[in-house]
C-alpha positions as CSV (number, residue, x, y, z in Angstrom):
1,X,-28.8,7.2,12.1
2,X,-25.0,7.6,12.6
3,X,-21.8,7.5,10.5
4,X,-19.5,5.0,9.0
5,X,-16.4,5.0,6.8
6,X,-17.0,4.2,3.2
7,X,-15.0,3.0,0.2
8,X,-16.6,3.8,-3.1
9,X,-15.5,3.1,-6.6
10,X,-14.2,6.2,-8.4
11,X,-13.0,6.8,-11.9
12,X,-9.4,6.2,-11.1
13,X,-9.8,3.7,-8.2
14,X,-11.1,3.7,-4.7
15,X,-11.9,6.7,-2.5
16,X,-13.1,7.0,1.0
17,X,-16.2,9.0,1.9
18,X,-18.2,9.8,5.0
19,X,-21.7,8.6,5.1
20,X,-24.6,8.0,7.4
21,X,-25.1,4.4,8.7
22,X,-27.3,2.8,11.4
23,X,-26.2,3.3,15.0
24,X,-22.5,2.7,14.5
25,X,-20.8,5.8,15.9
26,X,-20.7,8.3,18.7
27,X,-20.5,12.1,18.7
28,X,-22.6,15.2,18.7
29,X,-23.7,17.6,16.0
30,X,-21.4,20.4,15.2
31,X,-21.8,24.0,13.9
32,X,-19.4,25.6,11.4
33,X,-18.3,28.3,11.8
34,X,-18.5,28.2,15.6
35,X,-18.7,32.0,15.9
36,X,-20.3,33.4,12.7
37,X,-20.6,37.1,12.1
38,X,-24.1,38.5,12.9
39,X,-26.3,38.1,9.8
40,X,-23.8,35.9,8.0
41,X,-24.9,32.6,6.5
42,X,-24.1,29.6,8.7
43,X,-23.3,26.0,7.6
44,X,-24.7,23.6,10.1
45,X,-23.3,20.1,10.0
46,X,-26.1,17.7,10.9
47,X,-23.5,15.0,11.8
48,X,-21.0,14.6,14.6
49,X,-17.9,16.7,14.4
50,X,-15.8,13.7,15.5
51,X,-17.0,10.1,15.0
52,X,-15.7,6.7,16.0
53,X,-17.1,3.5,14.6
54,X,-18.3,1.6,17.7
55,X,-16.6,-1.5,19.0
56,X,-13.0,-2.4,19.7
57,X,-10.4,-2.4,17.0
58,X,-10.2,-5.8,15.3
59,X,-7.8,-8.3,16.7
60,X,-5.3,-9.3,14.0
61,X,-3.1,-12.4,14.0
62,X,0.2,-10.5,14.5
63,X,3.4,-12.5,14.5
64,X,4.9,-13.2,17.9
65,X,8.3,-12.0,16.8
66,X,9.9,-9.7,14.3
67,X,7.9,-6.7,12.8
68,X,4.7,-6.4,10.9
69,X,2.4,-3.6,9.5
70,X,-0.9,-3.6,7.6
71,X,-2.7,-0.7,6.0
72,X,-5.4,0.1,3.4
73,X,-4.7,3.2,1.3
74,X,-7.4,5.9,1.8
75,X,-8.9,4.3,4.9
76,X,-6.1,3.9,7.4
77,X,-3.7,1.6,9.3
78,X,-4.8,-1.7,10.8
79,X,-1.8,-1.5,13.1
80,X,1.7,-2.7,13.6
81,X,3.6,-5.2,15.8
82,X,7.1,-5.4,17.0
83,X,9.9,-2.8,17.2
84,X,8.7,-1.0,14.1
85,X,11.1,2.0,14.6
86,X,14.1,-0.2,14.8
87,X,15.7,-0.8,11.3
88,X,16.6,-4.4,10.6
89,X,18.0,-6.3,7.6
90,X,15.4,-6.9,4.9
91,X,17.3,-9.3,2.5
92,X,15.7,-9.5,-0.9
93,X,12.9,-7.0,-0.2
94,X,15.6,-4.5,-1.3
95,X,14.9,-5.7,-4.8
96,X,11.5,-4.0,-4.7
97,X,13.3,-0.6,-4.5
98,X,15.7,-1.7,-7.3
99,X,12.8,-2.4,-9.5
100,X,11.0,0.8,-8.5
101,X,14.0,2.9,-9.5
102,X,14.5,1.0,-12.8
103,X,10.9,1.5,-13.8
104,X,11.0,5.2,-12.8
105,X,14.0,5.6,-15.1
106,X,12.9,3.3,-17.8
107,X,9.0,3.1,-17.8
108,X,7.4,0.0,-19.3
109,X,4.2,0.2,-21.2
110,X,1.6,-2.6,-20.6
111,X,2.8,-5.9,-22.1
112,X,5.9,-4.3,-23.7
113,X,9.4,-5.8,-23.3
114,X,11.2,-2.5,-23.1
115,X,14.8,-1.8,-24.1
116,X,17.5,-4.5,-24.0
117,X,20.5,-4.9,-21.8
118,X,23.6,-7.0,-22.2
119,X,25.4,-9.0,-19.5
120,X,29.0,-7.9,-19.2
121,X,31.8,-10.5,-19.2
122,X,32.8,-9.5,-15.6
123,X,29.2,-10.0,-14.5
124,X,29.0,-13.4,-16.0
125,X,32.5,-14.3,-14.6
126,X,31.3,-13.4,-11.1
127,X,28.7,-16.2,-11.1
128,X,30.8,-18.9,-9.7
129,X,32.0,-16.8,-6.7
130,X,28.5,-15.6,-6.1
131,X,27.2,-19.2,-6.1
132,X,29.9,-20.2,-3.7
133,X,28.7,-17.4,-1.4
134,X,25.2,-18.9,-1.4
135,X,23.6,-16.0,-3.2
136,X,20.3,-16.3,-4.9
137,X,21.1,-16.3,-8.6
138,X,20.0,-17.0,-12.1
139,X,22.6,-18.4,-14.6
140,X,23.9,-15.7,-17.0
141,X,26.3,-15.7,-19.9
142,X,28.7,-13.0,-21.2
143,X,27.0,-11.1,-24.0
144,X,23.5,-12.4,-23.1
145,X,20.8,-10.0,-24.1
146,X,17.7,-9.5,-22.0
147,X,14.8,-7.2,-22.3
148,X,14.1,-4.9,-19.3
149,X,11.0,-6.9,-18.6
150,X,12.9,-10.2,-18.6
151,X,15.5,-8.7,-16.3
152,X,12.9,-7.5,-13.9
153,X,11.2,-11.0,-13.9
154,X,14.6,-12.6,-13.1
155,X,15.0,-10.0,-10.3
156,X,11.6,-10.3,-8.7
157,X,10.4,-13.9,-9.2
158,X,13.4,-16.1,-8.4
159,X,15.0,-13.1,-6.6
160,X,18.3,-13.1,-8.4
161,X,21.0,-11.1,-6.7
162,X,23.2,-11.0,-9.8
163,X,20.4,-9.5,-11.8
164,X,20.1,-6.7,-9.2
165,X,23.8,-5.9,-9.8
166,X,23.4,-6.1,-13.6
167,X,20.3,-3.8,-13.6
168,X,22.1,-1.3,-11.3
169,X,25.1,-1.0,-13.7
170,X,22.8,-0.8,-16.7
171,X,20.8,2.0,-15.2
172,X,23.3,4.2,-13.4
173,X,26.7,3.0,-14.6
174,X,27.9,1.9,-11.2
175,X,26.7,0.4,-8.0
176,X,27.5,3.5,-6.0
177,X,25.5,5.7,-8.4
178,X,22.5,3.4,-8.3
179,X,22.6,3.3,-4.5
180,X,22.3,7.0,-4.4
181,X,19.1,6.7,-6.5
182,X,17.7,4.1,-4.2
183,X,18.3,6.1,-1.1
184,X,17.0,9.3,-2.7
185,X,13.8,7.4,-3.7
186,X,13.4,6.1,-0.1
187,X,13.7,9.7,1.2
188,X,11.0,10.9,-1.2
189,X,8.7,8.1,-0.1
190,X,9.1,9.1,3.6
191,X,11.0,5.9,4.5
192,X,12.9,7.5,7.4
193,X,14.2,4.3,8.9
194,X,15.6,2.8,5.6
195,X,19.1,2.6,4.2
196,X,20.2,0.8,1.1
197,X,23.8,-0.3,0.9
198,X,23.4,-2.8,-2.0
199,X,20.8,-3.3,-4.7
200,X,20.0,-6.9,-3.9
201,X,19.7,-7.0,-0.1
202,X,22.5,-9.6,0.2
203,X,24.4,-7.0,2.4
204,X,23.1,-7.2,6.0
205,X,23.6,-3.4,6.3
206,X,20.6,-2.8,4.0
207,X,18.0,-2.2,6.6
208,X,14.4,-0.9,6.9
209,X,11.2,-1.3,9.0
210,X,7.9,-2.9,8.3
211,X,6.0,0.5,8.0
212,X,8.7,1.8,5.6
213,X,8.4,-1.3,3.4
214,X,4.6,-0.9,3.3
215,X,5.1,2.7,2.0
216,X,7.3,1.2,-0.8
217,X,4.9,-1.6,-1.5
218,X,2.0,0.9,-2.1
219,X,4.2,3.0,-4.4
220,X,5.6,0.1,-6.4
221,X,2.2,-1.5,-6.9
222,X,0.9,1.7,-8.5
223,X,3.2,0.9,-11.4
224,X,1.2,-1.4,-13.7
225,X,4.3,-3.1,-15.1
226,X,5.6,-3.9,-11.6
227,X,2.2,-5.1,-10.5
228,X,1.9,-7.4,-13.5
229,X,5.3,-8.9,-13.0
230,X,5.0,-9.7,-9.3
231,X,1.6,-11.4,-10.1
232,X,3.3,-13.9,-12.4
233,X,3.8,-17.4,-11.0
234,X,6.5,-18.1,-13.6
235,X,8.4,-16.5,-16.5
236,X,10.9,-17.4,-19.2
237,X,14.2,-15.6,-19.5
238,X,17.3,-16.2,-21.7
239,X,19.9,-18.8,-20.4
240,X,18.1,-19.4,-17.1
241,X,14.9,-20.6,-18.9
242,X,11.8,-20.9,-16.8
243,X,12.0,-19.1,-13.4
244,X,9.4,-19.4,-10.7
245,X,7.9,-16.9,-8.2
246,X,9.0,-17.6,-4.6
247,X,5.8,-16.0,-3.3
248,X,3.7,-19.1,-2.7
249,X,0.8,-17.1,-1.3
250,X,-0.1,-15.8,-4.8
251,X,-3.7,-16.5,-5.5
252,X,-4.6,-17.3,-1.9
253,X,-6.6,-14.9,0.2
254,X,-6.6,-12.5,-2.7
255,X,-2.8,-12.1,-2.7
256,X,-1.6,-10.3,-5.8
257,X,2.0,-9.7,-4.9
258,X,4.7,-8.7,-4.1
259,X,8.1,-10.0,-2.8
260,X,9.9,-12.4,-0.5
261,X,13.2,-12.2,1.3
262,X,15.1,-14.6,3.5
263,X,18.5,-14.9,5.0
264,X,20.0,-16.1,8.3
265,X,20.7,-12.4,9.3
266,X,17.2,-11.1,8.3
267,X,14.9,-14.0,9.0
268,X,11.9,-14.6,6.7
269,X,10.4,-11.5,5.2
270,X,7.4,-10.7,2.9
271,X,5.8,-7.7,1.4
272,X,2.3,-8.4,0.3
273,X,-0.7,-6.9,-1.4
274,X,-4.0,-8.6,-1.1
275,X,-7.2,-7.6,-2.8
276,X,-10.7,-8.4,-1.6
277,X,-14.1,-7.5,-3.0
278,X,-16.7,-6.3,-0.5
279,X,-20.1,-5.1,-1.5
280,X,-18.9,-5.0,-5.1
281,X,-16.0,-2.8,-4.1
282,X,-12.3,-3.8,-4.5
283,X,-10.2,-3.1,-1.4
284,X,-6.4,-3.7,-1.3
285,X,-4.5,-4.4,1.8
286,X,-0.7,-3.7,1.9
287,X,1.5,-5.2,4.5
288,X,5.0,-6.3,5.5
289,X,6.2,-9.0,7.8
290,X,9.9,-9.0,8.8
291,X,12.3,-11.1,10.9
292,X,10.4,-14.5,11.1
293,X,12.6,-17.2,12.7
294,X,13.8,-20.4,11.1
295,X,16.7,-22.0,9.3
296,X,17.6,-21.7,5.6
297,X,15.0,-24.4,4.7
298,X,12.2,-23.1,6.9
299,X,12.5,-19.3,6.8
300,X,10.2,-18.8,3.7
301,X,7.6,-21.4,4.8
302,X,7.4,-19.8,8.2
303,X,7.0,-16.3,7.0
304,X,4.3,-17.5,4.5
305,X,2.3,-19.2,7.2
306,X,2.6,-16.2,9.5
307,X,1.7,-13.7,6.7
308,X,-1.3,-15.8,5.6
309,X,-2.8,-15.8,9.1
310,X,-2.2,-12.0,9.3
311,X,-3.8,-11.4,5.9
312,X,-6.8,-13.5,6.6
313,X,-7.5,-11.8,10.0
314,X,-7.1,-8.3,8.4
315,X,-9.6,-9.2,5.6
316,X,-12.0,-10.7,8.1
317,X,-12.0,-7.4,10.0
318,X,-13.5,-5.6,7.0
319,X,-17.3,-5.3,6.7
320,X,-19.9,-3.5,4.6
321,X,-22.6,-1.4,6.2
322,X,-25.7,0.6,5.5
323,X,-25.3,3.7,3.3
324,X,-26.6,7.2,3.1
325,X,-29.8,7.2,1.2
326,X,-30.4,9.4,-1.8
327,X,-31.7,12.8,-0.7
328,X,-30.7,12.4,3.0
329,X,-29.6,15.6,4.7
330,X,-26.0,15.9,5.8
331,X,-25.9,19.6,6.5
332,X,-27.9,22.8,6.3
333,X,-27.1,26.4,5.3
334,X,-29.0,29.0,7.4
335,X,-29.4,32.4,5.9
336,X,-31.1,35.3,7.7
337,X,-34.6,35.9,6.4
338,X,-34.5,32.9,4.1
339,X,-35.6,29.2,4.5
340,X,-32.8,26.8,5.4
341,X,-31.0,25.2,2.5
342,X,-30.7,21.4,2.9
343,X,-27.4,19.8,1.7
344,X,-28.0,16.2,0.8
345,X,-26.3,13.1,-0.5
346,X,-27.0,12.8,-4.3
347,X,-26.9,9.0,-4.3
348,X,-26.9,5.9,-2.2
349,X,-23.4,4.9,-1.1
350,X,-22.2,1.5,0.0
351,X,-19.9,1.6,3.1
352,X,-16.9,-0.5,4.1
353,X,-14.9,-0.1,7.3
354,X,-14.1,-1.6,10.6
355,X,-14.7,-0.8,14.3
356,X,-12.5,1.8,15.9
357,X,-11.9,4.2,13.0
358,X,-12.1,7.9,14.0
359,X,-12.7,10.8,11.8
360,X,-13.0,14.6,12.0
361,X,-15.8,16.1,10.0
362,X,-16.5,19.5,8.5
363,X,-18.8,21.0,5.9
364,X,-17.4,23.6,3.5
365,X,-18.7,26.0,0.8
366,X,-16.7,27.3,-2.1
367,X,-18.0,29.0,-5.3
368,X,-21.5,27.9,-4.6
369,X,-20.5,24.2,-4.1
370,X,-20.8,22.3,-0.9
371,X,-18.7,19.4,0.4
372,X,-18.5,17.2,3.4
373,X,-14.8,16.6,4.3
374,X,-13.4,13.9,6.5
375,X,-10.0,13.4,8.0
376,X,-9.2,10.0,9.3
377,X,-7.1,9.7,12.4
378,X,-5.6,6.6,10.9
379,X,-4.6,8.1,7.5
380,X,-1.3,9.4,8.9
381,X,-1.6,12.9,7.6
382,X,-3.4,12.0,4.4
383,X,-5.4,14.5,2.5
384,X,-9.0,15.0,3.7
385,X,-11.6,13.3,1.6
386,X,-14.4,15.5,0.2
387,X,-17.9,14.4,-0.7
388,X,-20.0,16.7,-2.9
389,X,-23.4,17.6,-1.4
390,X,-26.5,18.6,-3.4
391,X,-28.3,21.8,-2.2
392,X,-32.1,21.4,-1.9
393,X,-34.8,23.9,-0.8
394,X,-36.6,23.0,2.4
395,X,-39.6,20.8,2.4
């Protein structure tokens, strides 16, 4: 027997565990602590101290230009492509941060419309000039009243630049004040290569990277109101009427969101979230593709085709595997003059993973409870995952 990475259903979502599986990893047994005091109890890990799932990392269908990144929270990164430390314009992907800030300041309960906002005369009057500048817009009228949900639908589905400006003013009083909130949120999320200079992304100086946008995608999709809106194919808002989602991948390959972006200075861009069920477990991939080539009529179709190939290849890399069986020993406690205490898995666990993942293992004891901990080399400093073990007498 050997080890594999696992995703198991938990009370609040998905967690990763370390389990035994058939002949999938390499490594050697490990003793903790390595230099115990004479006569002290010893915890012996009956598993490798470091394990790697055998086989080469999966080959994903990365775009040949621009940037891309794909990750699965709790498991790790499936990789990146392109100059992912070089910020580049992101066009309307900026509106994801606009919505993220709005929902942080004005939370929306499930299915609720939220407070109302009113379109100012100056905002309505700017429509003709914005249209002449080839901005992405929804028609508005002075004095028009929208609920927060309707405004966010206009922002995120047809990608209305003018609604980004209206929401920024409604939330913070001014564009400058709202930009400070956007950039502060980016700092909190660890988006080190991101700078917002406008709330819509129309400004080419609003820049980011694919990995930074993946961080934002994960954070935004944790908000149930945001996730529900970006999963809509269409919505109805005042004056504009029915608006449609520009994300044509919705519903294909498990895509559940989240946002498109396109401009001549940015190329075609897409943030995506795609859910797949494997061995009765739901796994969500998050990714971003930036800078896909084309003209104004082909940018979005091109980034959609590129992203669809990437999503499909990432999903195909995921597999389920054999699990630890109930009662199987993962570690032992050796106490002088006493029989060894076996530490076993309390249940069968289904595993999901892909070749090439590496983990550091340890067994710990605290207040009479035992746990097997795993730190993934791909989790980018994420918290170790702990699996409770059941102590059993020998025999």
